C-alpha positions in Angstrom: 120.8 107.0 11.7 123.6 105.5 13.7 125.6 106.3 16.8 128.0 104.5 19.2 128.2 105.2 22.9 129.2 103.8 26.3 126.2 102.2 28.0 125.0 100.4 31.0 122.4 97.7 30.7 119.3 98.6 32.8 116.6 96.3 31.5 116.1 93.4 29.1 112.7 92.3 27.8 112.3 89.2 25.7 111.0 89.8 22.2 110.1 86.8 20.1 112.1 83.6 20.5 115.6 84.8 20.1 115.6 88.7 20.4 115.2 91.2 23.2 114.4 94.8 23.7 117.3 96.2 25.7 117.3 99.5 27.5 120.7 101.1 28.2 121.7 104.2 30.1 124.2 105.8 27.7 126.7 108.6 28.3 125.7 110.9 25.4 122.2 109.6 24.4 120.5 109.0 27.7 118.2 106.1 28.4 117.8 104.5 25.0 116.2 101.2 23.9 116.9 99.0 20.9 116.3 95.6 19.6 119.1 93.1 20.0 118.9 90.1 17.7 120.3 86.8 19.1 119.9 88.0 22.7 118.7 84.6 23.8 122.1 83.0 22.8 124.5 81.9 25.4 127.1 84.5 24.7 124.7 87.4 24.6 122.9 86.4 27.7 126.1 86.9 29.6 126.5 90.3 28.0 123.0 91.6 28.5 122.8 91.4 32.3 121.5 94.5 34.1 124.5 96.5 35.5 127.0 95.4 32.8 128.8 98.1 30.9 128.9 97.8 27.1 130.0 99.6 24.0 126.8 100.0 22.1 126.0 100.8 18.5 122.4 101.8 17.6 121.1 101.9 14.0 117.7 102.9 12.6 116.3 104.4 9.4 114.6 107.2 11.3 115.4 108.7 14.7 111.9 107.9 16.1 112.2 104.2 15.3 113.1 101.6 18.0 116.2 100.7 16.0 118.6 97.8 16.4 121.4 97.6 19.0 124.7 95.7 19.0 126.5 95.5 22.4 130.1 94.5 23.2 130.9 93.8 26.9 133.4 96.2 28.5 132.9 95.4 32.2 130.9 92.5 33.7 129.6 94.1 36.9 126.8 91.6 37.2 129.1 88.7 37.6 130.7 90.3 40.7 127.5 90.8 42.6 125.3 87.9 41.5 126.4 85.7 44.4 125.5 88.3 47.1 121.8 88.7 47.6 122.0 92.2 49.2 124.4 93.6 46.6 122.3 92.1 43.8 119.2 93.8 45.3 121.1 97.1 45.2 122.1 96.6 41.6 118.6 95.7 40.6 117.1 98.7 42.4 119.6 101.1 40.8 118.8 99.8 37.3 115.0 99.9 38.1 115.2 103.5 39.3 117.2 104.4 36.2 114.7 102.8 33.9 111.6 104.4 35.5 112.8 107.8 36.7 114.8 109.1 33.7 113.1 110.4 30.6 113.9 108.4 27.4 116.6 109.7 25.0 117.5 112.7 27.2 121.2 112.8 28.1 122.1 112.9 31.8 125.9 112.4 31.9 126.1 113.1 35.7 123.6 110.3 36.4 125.5 108.0 34.0 128.9 108.7 35.7 127.2 108.4 39.2 125.8 105.0 38.2 129.3 103.9 37.0 130.7 104.9 40.4 128.0 103.2 42.3 128.4 99.9 40.3 132.1 99.9 41.2 131.4 100.4 44.9 128.7 97.7 44.7 131.3 95.3 43.3 134.2 96.1 45.7 133.0 97.8 48.9 130.8 97.1 51.9 130.0 100.8 51.9 127.7 100.4 48.9 124.4 101.1 50.8 125.6 104.6 51.7 126.7 105.2 48.1 123.3 104.0 46.8 121.5 106.6 48.9 123.8 109.4 47.7 123.3 108.2 44.1 119.5 108.6 44.5 120.1 112.1 45.9 122.1 112.8 42.7 119.3 111.5 40.5 116.8 113.8 42.3 119.2 116.8 41.8 119.7 116.0 38.1 115.9 115.9 37.5 115.5 119.3 39.1 114.3 118.1 42.5 117.5 118.4 44.5 117.3 118.8 48.3 118.9 121.8 49.9 120.9 120.4 52.8 123.3 123.4 53.0 121.6 125.4 55.8 118.5 125.4 58.1 115.4 126.7 56.3 114.3 128.4 59.5 117.4 129.9 61.1 119.9 129.8 58.3 122.5 128.1 60.4 124.7 125.5 58.8 125.4 123.2 61.8 123.3 120.7 63.8 121.1 119.9 60.7 119.0 116.9 61.7 115.8 116.9 59.6 114.3 117.8 56.2 111.0 119.3 55.4 108.9 116.7 53.4 107.3 119.6 51.5 110.2 121.8 50.5 113.2 119.4 50.7 115.1 121.9 52.8 117.2 121.0 55.9 116.1 122.0 59.4 118.4 122.3 62.4 117.8 120.5 65.7 116.4 123.4 67.7 114.0 124.5 64.9 112.9 120.9 64.2 112.1 120.0 67.8 108.4 121.1 67.9 107.7 119.5 64.5 109.8 116.3 64.7 106.9 114.0 63.9 106.2 115.8 60.7 109.8 116.0 59.4 112.1 113.5 57.7 115.3 112.5 59.5 118.5 113.7 57.9 121.2 111.1 58.5 124.6 112.8 59.2 126.5 110.8 56.5 124.6 112.7 53.8 126.3 115.9 55.0 129.8 114.5 54.8 132.0 114.3 51.8 132.6 110.5 51.3 130.8 109.8 54.6 129.2 106.4 55.2 126.3 105.7 57.5 125.3 103.0 59.9 122.6 100.5 58.9 120.0 102.6 60.6 121.2 105.8 59.0 121.1 104.2 55.5 117.6 103.1 56.2 116.7 106.6 57.1 118.4 107.9 54.0 116.3 105.6 51.8 113.1 106.8 53.5 114.3 110.4 52.7 115.1 109.8 49.1 112.2 107.5 48.6 109.8 110.2 49.8 111.0 112.7 47.2 111.3 110.2 44.4 107.6 109.2 45.0 106.5 112.9 45.4 108.2 114.4 42.4 109.0 111.5 40.0 106.4 108.7 40.4 103.2 110.3 41.8 102.8 112.8 39.0 102.6 109.9 36.6 100.1 108.0 38.9 102.6 105.2 39.5 104.6 103.9 42.4 108.3 103.3 42.9 109.6 100.2 41.2 109.2 97.0 43.1 113.0 96.4 43.2 113.5 99.7 44.9 110.9 98.9 47.5 112.4 95.5 48.2 115.8 97.1 48.7 114.4 99.6 51.2 112.5 97.0 53.1 115.4 94.6 53.2 117.9 97.2 54.5 115.3 98.5 56.9 114.9 95.0 58.3 118.7 94.6 58.6 118.7 97.9 60.6 115.9 96.7 62.9 113.4 99.3 61.5 110.5 97.0 60.5 
């Protein structure tokens, strides 16, 4: 068995003295792990950084085996964010969510392409926190848990949408939400805009929104919590927005 594919490094775990088990998100083969020999060497350490894009080749005698991976660097995203604590937290959280939310060996090209886009924004734009929230919305949609933000679940109107039902994931307009505000999740306006970016407070609200549905639909059924890296990102951006 052998295949080659474009991949993004999402996790690296030491295996023995010189090797590592590396998990990639690949375009055509989904989240896929393999053993990389010589991973502890200086050259490969620079390649096998979470967030880096690689050209990967996987080989194994049988499909169900762990198999071996060889990886050639195509884009060193990690090098561009490692000096910025907040950007590095965003990168680490995205990789952790990818590793823990996506089923293994199941292709999700839209998540892959979305992660590629997010990594580029992380490296080059101050708008990356808004892009991160929208990426999590995309992950939820790809896994079958997409939110319906197109119209009010109560009135059917498409304007003045301000909240989301924590149970159904459907939007609620301002007038219908008023009697139940304390029970609803805030819908930050930038999530309704094509290419829109939110303030620090709106990003924090967006992370609360996506975090609720990730926990409800992805993590709670497996009796586990969200990854620590994702929780640290939400807490850090919440503090920056004065929402401790």
